[in-house]
C-alpha positions in Angstrom: -46.8 -83.7 210.0 -44.6 -86.3 208.2 -45.5 -88.6 205.3 -45.3 -92.3 206.4 -44.8 -94.7 203.5 -46.0 -97.7 205.5 -49.6 -96.2 205.7 -49.8 -95.0 202.2 -51.4 -97.1 199.4 -48.7 -96.3 197.0 -48.4 -95.7 193.2 -48.7 -99.3 192.3 -52.2 -99.6 193.9 -53.5 -96.4 192.3 -52.2 -97.4 188.8 -53.8 -100.8 189.2 -57.0 -99.2 190.5 -57.1 -96.7 187.6 -56.4 -99.5 185.0 -59.1 -101.8 186.4 -61.5 -98.9 186.4 -60.8 -97.9 182.8 -61.1 -101.6 181.7 -64.4 -101.9 183.5 -65.7 -98.7 181.8 -64.5 -99.9 178.4 -66.1 -103.3 178.9 -69.4 -101.7 180.0 -69.4 -99.4 176.9 -68.8 -102.4 174.6 -71.6 -104.4 176.2 -74.0 -101.5 175.9 -73.0 -101.0 172.2 -73.5 -104.7 171.6 -76.9 -104.8 173.2 -78.0 -101.6 171.4 -76.7 -102.9 168.0 -78.5 -106.3 168.4 -81.7 -104.5 169.5 -81.7 -102.2 166.5 -81.0 -105.1 164.0 -83.0 -107.9 165.4 -85.5 -106.5 167.9 -86.2 -107.7 171.4 -86.7 -111.4 170.6 -83.6 -111.5 168.4 -81.5 -109.9 171.1 -82.7 -112.3 173.7 -82.0 -115.3 171.4 -78.5 -113.9 170.6 -77.5 -113.5 174.2 -79.0 -116.9 175.1 -76.9 -118.5 172.4 -73.8 -116.7 173.7 -74.5 -117.9 177.2 -75.0 -121.5 176.0 -71.6 -121.4 174.1 -69.8 -120.1 177.2 -71.5 -122.7 179.3 -70.5 -125.4 176.9 -66.8 -124.4 177.0 -66.9 -124.2 180.8 -68.5 -127.6 181.0 -65.9 -129.2 178.7 -63.1 -127.7 180.9 -64.7 -129.0 184.1 -65.0 -132.5 182.6 -61.2 -132.4 181.9 -60.6 -131.3 185.4 -62.7 -134.2 186.8 -61.0 -136.7 184.6 -57.6 -135.6 185.9 -58.7 -136.3 189.5 
């Protein structure tokens, strides 16, 4: 049985796959730590308000970017 390079995924793919996987795990851990920390400090209502505020800020920046895109058209 011979090794065919055309059918193999290659080193580049597996390095990319491992890197993306490690970044996803690190991001998940950071999110869990952030949720846990806010829950301990502010309770359930404070945590919900905090994440609602974060989502509003992200949406505001996204909306500003979209308005600039529409103005360019």
